[in-house]
C-alpha positions as CSV (number, residue, x, y, z in Angstrom):
1,X,47.9,265.6,105.8
2,X,45.9,266.4,102.6
3,X,44.4,269.3,103.9
4,X,48.0,271.0,105.0
5,X,49.3,270.3,102.0
6,X,46.8,272.6,100.3
7,X,47.1,274.8,102.6
8,X,50.7,275.0,101.6
9,X,49.9,275.5,98.3
10,X,47.5,277.9,98.8
11,X,49.8,279.9,101.5
12,X,52.8,279.4,98.2
13,X,49.8,281.3,95.8
14,X,49.7,284.6,98.3
15,X,53.5,285.2,97.3
16,X,52.1,285.5,94.1
17,X,49.7,288.5,94.9
18,X,50.3,292.3,93.4
19,X,48.1,295.0,92.9
20,X,46.9,293.7,89.3
21,X,46.4,290.1,90.5
22,X,44.8,292.1,93.3
23,X,42.2,294.0,91.3
24,X,41.9,291.2,88.5
25,X,41.0,287.9,90.6
26,X,37.7,289.3,92.2
27,X,36.2,290.5,89.0
28,X,37.4,286.9,87.2
29,X,35.6,285.4,90.0
30,X,32.7,287.3,89.7
31,X,32.1,285.7,86.2
32,X,31.6,282.5,88.0
33,X,29.4,284.1,90.5
34,X,26.0,281.5,90.6
35,X,27.2,281.0,87.2
36,X,25.8,284.5,86.0
37,X,28.4,284.7,82.9
38,X,27.3,280.7,81.4
39,X,24.0,281.2,82.0
40,X,24.1,284.7,80.1
41,X,25.9,282.6,77.3
42,X,23.3,279.8,77.4
43,X,20.4,282.1,77.2
44,X,22.0,284.0,74.0
45,X,22.4,281.1,72.6
46,X,18.8,279.8,73.1
47,X,17.7,283.5,71.8
48,X,19.9,283.0,68.8
49,X,17.7,280.4,66.5
50,X,21.2,279.7,64.4
51,X,23.1,278.8,67.8
52,X,20.0,277.4,69.9
53,X,21.3,273.7,69.3
54,X,24.4,274.9,71.3
55,X,22.3,276.4,73.7
56,X,20.6,273.5,74.8
57,X,23.9,271.6,74.6
58,X,24.6,274.0,77.5
59,X,21.7,274.7,79.4
60,X,21.5,270.6,79.7
61,X,25.1,270.8,81.4
62,X,24.3,273.3,83.6
63,X,21.3,271.6,85.1
64,X,23.1,268.7,85.5
65,X,25.5,271.1,87.1
66,X,23.2,273.2,89.3
67,X,21.8,269.6,90.7
68,X,25.0,267.8,90.9
69,X,27.2,270.1,92.3
70,X,25.0,272.5,94.3
71,X,22.3,270.2,95.3
72,X,24.3,267.1,95.9
73,X,27.8,267.1,96.5
74,X,28.2,270.0,98.3
75,X,25.9,269.5,100.9
76,X,27.0,265.9,101.3
77,X,30.6,266.4,101.7
78,X,30.3,269.7,103.5
79,X,34.1,270.7,103.5
80,X,35.6,273.8,105.4
81,X,36.8,276.6,103.1
82,X,40.4,277.1,103.4
83,X,40.1,281.0,105.1
84,X,38.1,279.1,107.8
85,X,41.3,276.8,108.5
86,X,43.9,279.9,107.9
87,X,42.1,282.8,109.5
88,X,45.2,284.9,109.1
89,X,44.5,284.9,105.7
90,X,43.0,288.6,104.6
91,X,40.7,288.3,101.7
92,X,40.0,289.9,98.4
93,X,36.3,289.1,98.2
94,X,33.3,288.6,100.6
95,X,33.1,285.0,102.5
96,X,31.4,282.7,100.6
97,X,29.2,280.7,103.3
98,X,28.2,277.2,101.2
99,X,30.7,274.4,101.4
100,X,34.0,274.1,100.2
101,X,33.8,271.3,97.6
102,X,33.4,271.2,94.8
103,X,34.4,274.2,93.8
104,X,31.1,275.8,92.1
105,X,32.3,278.4,90.3
106,X,34.8,275.8,88.8
107,X,32.5,273.2,87.8
108,X,29.9,275.6,86.6
109,X,32.9,277.3,83.9
110,X,34.1,273.9,83.3
111,X,30.2,272.5,82.1
112,X,29.8,275.6,80.1
113,X,33.0,275.5,78.4
114,X,32.8,271.8,77.8
115,X,28.9,271.6,76.9
116,X,30.6,273.9,73.6
117,X,33.2,271.1,73.3
118,X,30.1,268.3,72.5
119,X,28.3,270.8,70.5
120,X,30.9,270.9,68.3
121,X,32.1,274.5,69.1
122,X,35.5,273.9,69.1
123,X,36.6,277.3,68.5
124,X,34.2,278.6,70.9
125,X,35.5,275.5,73.3
126,X,38.9,276.9,73.1
127,X,38.4,280.8,74.5
128,X,35.7,279.5,77.2
129,X,38.0,276.6,78.5
130,X,40.9,279.3,78.9
131,X,38.5,281.3,80.6
132,X,37.3,278.4,82.8
133,X,40.6,277.9,83.8
134,X,41.2,281.5,84.4
135,X,38.3,281.7,86.8
136,X,39.3,278.3,89.0
137,X,43.1,279.6,89.1
138,X,41.5,282.6,90.6
139,X,39.3,280.8,93.4
140,X,42.8,279.4,94.7
141,X,44.3,283.1,94.8
142,X,41.2,284.3,96.3
143,X,41.8,281.5,98.8
144,X,38.4,280.0,99.1
145,X,39.3,276.9,97.7
146,X,41.9,274.1,98.1
147,X,43.1,272.7,94.8
148,X,41.2,269.6,95.2
149,X,38.1,271.3,95.1
150,X,39.1,273.0,91.9
151,X,40.2,269.8,90.5
152,X,37.3,268.3,92.1
153,X,35.0,271.0,90.3
154,X,36.6,270.8,86.8
155,X,36.1,266.8,86.6
156,X,32.5,267.2,87.7
157,X,31.9,269.9,85.2
158,X,33.3,268.2,82.3
159,X,30.6,265.2,83.7
160,X,28.2,267.3,83.6
161,X,28.8,268.6,80.0
162,X,29.2,265.0,78.9
163,X,25.8,263.9,80.7
164,X,24.0,267.3,79.5
165,X,25.2,266.1,75.7
166,X,24.1,262.4,76.3
167,X,20.5,263.5,77.1
168,X,20.1,266.1,74.4
169,X,21.8,263.4,72.1
170,X,18.9,261.4,73.3
171,X,16.4,263.9,73.0
172,X,17.1,264.6,69.9
173,X,17.6,260.8,68.0
174,X,14.1,260.6,69.2
175,X,12.9,263.3,68.3
176,X,14.5,262.5,64.4
177,X,12.9,259.2,65.2
178,X,9.3,260.3,65.5
179,X,9.6,262.8,62.6
180,X,11.2,259.7,60.7
181,X,7.9,257.2,61.8
182,X,5.6,260.3,60.6
183,X,6.9,260.9,57.1
């Protein structure tokens, strides 16, 4: 029942297809491929001394994401992708072969953007969140994820950013305690 409802939503989204979005959505979704954009931003932040702490927040969020999303939940749930259920759809990108739930593109995008939030980079967070939402919507437009895959990915990404922040704050607290005990 849920699958049919979600296929209905995806089919409605297909009525919005046009040449501009058909060109834009595959490009925007590439930013989430393998988390490459978020990894690149993280590495950039880690390299620059002034932004290194933010980079550490992002690094731990992305590590939590890859562990929970790609190594645990996707194989456990093993959900079939919508284009398999509706083979009449013409895909604008190569067929992804891993499981559908949760959306890895969405999870890594929300993990990266919310890591900025937890690192108190509110201005950067706003732009990153807009990008994360557009990447998530691209997965629906491209018919490679169900709406619940994207919602699940967003929730998982936020949880991963929160867990990453929790870990970083614990490390910083221990580091500070060690420094204080030496003085």
